[in-house]
N, C-alpha and C positions, 0 to 999 in steps of 0.2 A: 634415610633410604627412600628412593623414589623409583617408580617403574621406568621412567625415562632414563635414569642413570643405568639401570639394569639392561635395558634395550641397547643403549650405547656401548656398554661394556661388552656384550656379546657380539654386537656389530663389529667391534674392534678386535674380535677374535681372542678375547680374554676369558679365563675360566671363572664361572660364577661360583660364589660360596653357597653352602646349603641354605643359609639365611636369605640370600637373595632369591634363590629358586622358590623357597617357601613363601616369601613375600609376594612373588608373582602369582604362584598357583593359588594360594589361599585368598589373595586379593581378587583374582578372577572368579573364584567360587562365590565370594560374598558380594561381588559387584563393584568393588572399589577400583579394580583394574578393568578397563573397558575392553570390549571386543576388538576394537582397532589397535589397542595397545598390545594385547596378547597376540593378535595376528602378526604384529611387527616383530615381537620377540620370537615367535615360532619361525618366521621367515629367516631371522638372523641365525637361529639354530639350524635350519635346513641348509643355509649357505655355509656356515662356519663350524657346524658339528658340536659335539660335546665330548668331554673326556669320559672315561669309564666311571670316574668318581662322581662327576656331575650326573651321569645317567643313573647310577645307583641312588644318589640323593633324590633325583626326580621321582624315581620309582617308589622310594620309601615315603616321600611326601604325599604322593597320590594314594598309596595304600592307607595312610593315616588320615586321609580326607573323609573316610567313611568307616563302615563296619568291617571287621575281619571275622570270618567264620571260625568258630571253635569246633573242630570235628574230633576232639579228643574222646568223645563218647562213642565213636565208631571203633569197633574192634578190628585190629589188623592194620596193615600198611595201606594207605589210601592213595590211589593213582588218579591224576587228572591228565587229560590229553587235549591238545589244542592244534588246530591247523591254521596256517596263515592265509588260507582261502584259495579256492580254485574252482574250476568248472566240473560239475559232476562229482564233487567230493562228498561221498556219503560214508566215509570211513568210520566215523564215530558210531553210526547205526549198527555196524557189524562188529567193530572192535569192542565196544562196551559190553554187549551181551556175551560175546565169546570169552572175554577175560572173566566176566562175572560168573560164567558157568564153571570156571575153574577155581572159584573161591576168592578171586582178587577183587578188592573193593574199588568200585568206580563211582566217585562222587563228582559229577561234572555239571558246571554251569556253562551254558552255551549262548551264542548270540544269534541274531537274525541276519539274513543276507542283505547286502547292500551293493548296488552296482551289478556287475556281471557274475559275482560269486554268490552261491547259495548258503543259507544259514541252517544249522542243525535244528534250531527251534522251529523254523518254518516247515522243515520236512516232517518233524514229529507232529506238528499241528495239522498236517495233511491226513493224519489218522483221526477219524471222527471221535470226539470226546477226550482226546489225549490232553491231560492237564499239565502244562509246563510251569505252573506256579504252585510250589509247595512251601509251607512254612518251614523254618529251619528245623523245628522239632520233627515234622513229618519226613523231611529230607534225610535227617540222620537215622530215623527209625527205619526208613525204607532201605537204606544202604546196609544197615545191620541185618534186616530181615531177608533181603534177596540179593545183596551185594552190589546193587546198582540203582542210581537215580540220575535222570537227565532233566535238568530244569533250566529256565531262563535266568539271566543275571538279574539280581534285585537292584532296585533304584538306590539302595543304601550302600551298595558295594562299589567302592572307588568312584564316587560321584565326580571328582575332579577330572578323572580320565574321560568320563562320559561327556562332560561339557567341553573339554579341550578337543576331544576327538571330533565332535560335531563341528567345531570351528575349523579344525584342520581340513575336514572334508570339503569345505566351501571356500577355502583360501589357498589352495594349491600347496599345502604344507604336510601332505600325507607321507611323501617319500623321504623320510629321514630315519636312518637306522636307530639313533638314540630315542627318537619319539616313538617309533614302532616297538622297539624292545621294551621300553618302560611301560607302554600301554598294555602290551601282552602280559608282561611279567607282573605288573601291579595287580591285574585281575586274577592271575593264576595263584599268586602268593596269598592274596586276600581270601581266596576261595578255600584255603586251608589244607590242601593235599600234601602228602609227604613226598611224592615223586611226581615230577612234571615231565610229560612227554610231548614234544612239539614236532609236528610235521611241517617243515619249511618248504613250501612249494616254490619252484623256480621255473621261469619260462614265459612264453607269450601270454598264457592265461592266468598268471600269478602276479602278485605285487612285486616280488623280486624277479627282475628280468634276466639276470645273469648269475652264474655260479659264484663269482667272487663276492657279490653283494649278499647272496644267500648265506655263504659261509661266514661272512663278517657279522651278519645278524645273529646267526646261530651261536657264534663264539661269545657275542655280547650277552645274549640271553643266558647262556651257561654260566658266564661270570656273575651275572646278577643272582642266579639261583644259588651259586656257591656262597655269595655274601649272606644269604638267608639260610644256609645249610639245607637247602632243598635240592637234592640231586635233580639236575635238568639234563635231558638227553634230546638232541635234535637230529631228526632224520631228514635229509634233503632229498626231495623227490621231484621228478620231472612233471611239469605242467604245460608242455608244448601242445598236447592234445587233451581233450576231456578225459577224466578218470572214469573207467567203466564205459558203459554204453548209454545210460540214461542221464538226461539233463532236464530237471523239472521236479518239483517236490514229491508228488504222489508217485511218479515214475521212478524216482530214486529210492523211495521207500520200498517199492516192489522189487527193485534190483537188489537192495540190501537184504530183503527177505530171501530171495533166490540164493544169495551168497551165503547166508546163514544156514541154508539147506544144502550147501556144498555145490551149488550150481552157478556161481557167479562168474563174471568176466575175469580173465586171468590177471589183468593189470591191477584191478581193484583187490583181488585176492593176494597178490604179491605184496602190495603196500600194507594191507591188514596183517598178514602173517609176519612180515618183517617187524612192524611196530610192536605187535603182541609178543613176539619172541624176545625182543629187547626188554620189554617190560617184565616178562616172566623172569628173565635173567637178573634184572635189577631187584625184583622182589624175593625170588626164591633161589637165586644163584644156580639156576638150572642151565646146563649146556644148551647152546643154540639149537643144535640138531634135535635134541631130545624135546625141547620146547616146541619146535615146529611140528614134530610127529604128534605130540599131544594136542596141538591146536587143530590139525587136520582131523584127528579122531573126534574132537568135539563137534566139528562141522558135519562129519559124516554120520555120526550116531544120533544126531538130532538134538543133542543137549544144548548147543548154542542157540538154535531157533526156539527151543522150549523156554530158555531164559528171556529171549526177546518177547515171547508171548506173556511171560510173567511180568516183565517190565511194563508192557502196554496195559495189561489188566490192572496193575497196581496204581497206574496213573490215569485210570478211567477211560482208556481208549478201547475202541472196537476194531480189532485187527482185521476183521473181514469187511470193514467199511472204509476202504481206501479208493476213492473215486478218481477215474481218469476220463478225459473227454472222449466222446464217441465220434467226434469230428476229426477223422484221421486221414492224412494224406501221405502217399508214398512218393518220395523224391528219388528219381532214377538218374543214374550217371549218363552224362552226355558224351562220354568217351570211354575207351578201355585203357587199362594200364595199371601200374602200381600206385597205391596211395602213399605218397612220400611226406605229406603233411596234412594235418587237420587243424585249422586255426581255432584254438581253444577260446581266445578272447572273443572272436567273432561269433562263435557258437553261443557263448555266454551272453553276448549282447542281443542275439536273436531271441534267446530264451526270455530275456528281460522284456524285449519289445512285444512279444506275444502274451506277456502277462505273468511269467513265472518269477520275475525279479522285480526289484523296486529301485527307484532313484533316490528317494528319501525314506527314512525309517517310518514315516507316517503313511506311506503308500500302501494300498491293499494289493495283495497278490492273488493269483488264481492258481490253486494247488493242482488243478486237473490238467494243465497244459504243459508242453515241453517237447523234447525231441529224444528219439532213441536211434543211435547210430547202428547201422547194420554192418559197417566196415570200419576198420581201424588202420592206423599207420602200419605199412608193411603188407597189407592185404592186396590181392589182385581183384580188380572189378571189371566186369564185362560192360559194354555199352548197353544201356537200358536195364541194367541190374540195379536193384534197390540199394541206395546209399543210406537213407535215413527215413524214418517215419516222423511226421510232425503232428502233434496233437494240439488242435486249436479250439478256441471258443468264439469270442466276439472280435478278435483281432486277426489280421491277415499278414502274411509275409510272402515275398516274391521267391519263386523257385530259383531264379538266378542268384539271389543273395545267399541262399543256402549252398548252391553249387560252388560259389566263390570260396567257401571255407575249405574246400578239398583241392589239394595239389595232386593231380594224377599225371604220371609220366611213364614213358616207355620202359625205363630202367629203374630197378629198385635201388634206392640209396640205403645205406646202413641204418638199421633201427637204433634210435637213441636209447640209452640205458634209462631205466625207470628209477632205480635207487642210486643216487649219485654220491652220497657220503653220509657218515654218521659222526656227529660231534658231541662229545660229552666231557 
């Protein structure tokens, strides 16, 4: 068996055996398969795809390339939630404590942001002192004690995916459904949860640009979950505009806190409540309406925010020390009319440009910078009315570039739905 034969086989649109996939993945991990060879195989997969069987085999091989967490010492059903990434996506910061306040176990390993999308770990580290690195023993104990722990992925968890993902990022091989599905599900399954909830973002600001590809990805991940007897539920949500109002790490944490206190933006709240009610239904078999009423009660009576305080304290954070830049600029509309579009991708790129995001995982980010939208799609804006506040430090951005993100027209077009589908 040789890597050249495997590349040629996939180039010729033939199905790879488990042994061939294993040879390629493990060889790349130990260095016997070179970067340029794995790049060639990845491009052949992008162009010619993989069958469900190949994708499940790839997932399994990546899982077995490193450690698998044993969470059997955690009492109760364990839930893990993942998002495929979007602009202003601070859902985990609200969803985790909200569910934990109801006794549901949230054991979540999250990643850092790359490109125009933010990472949960970056947002948590915007809280002074918050420790995102816990030992497995402390991780399990904390979930048992307070129902929730949010930490970064360990280096020993799915190392094959980590190395292959880094190569995909620089070789134009990110956008492949089998590669995306196996990357996400290998990490989720290795993390040891009983139920996996995935928020699949679709639209301008997401990896999936159209509903058909989003549904195909969701169905593939559900199929992988079933192969491991891990119930996997995918909610497909719109990412044509940023989620919520805040984009930028500290600003997003503050918005998550407002939401946990019952004062968050309606679109963020809708996604959180929908995801949480589905999870409660899966864990406790509670009817949807009853679950939603219970969730709103937890937000309004302070229990959800109290759980967030408990989480921050348990992981060494100081909840009152969330710094934002005091260099603030108000960007006002140059015309009046209805906002029919806000370019989520462009907003995310601006946030990255001013320091809130990174191009490579080694880049340093500025937690204090970002943007807060004053208007959303469907709103009417007067000329000279504020559209957005920009929080800057040592980098600048042009007013015209920010205004380009907003499509303002005389007539209101129909507002797009936020929740597009549920696949399970």
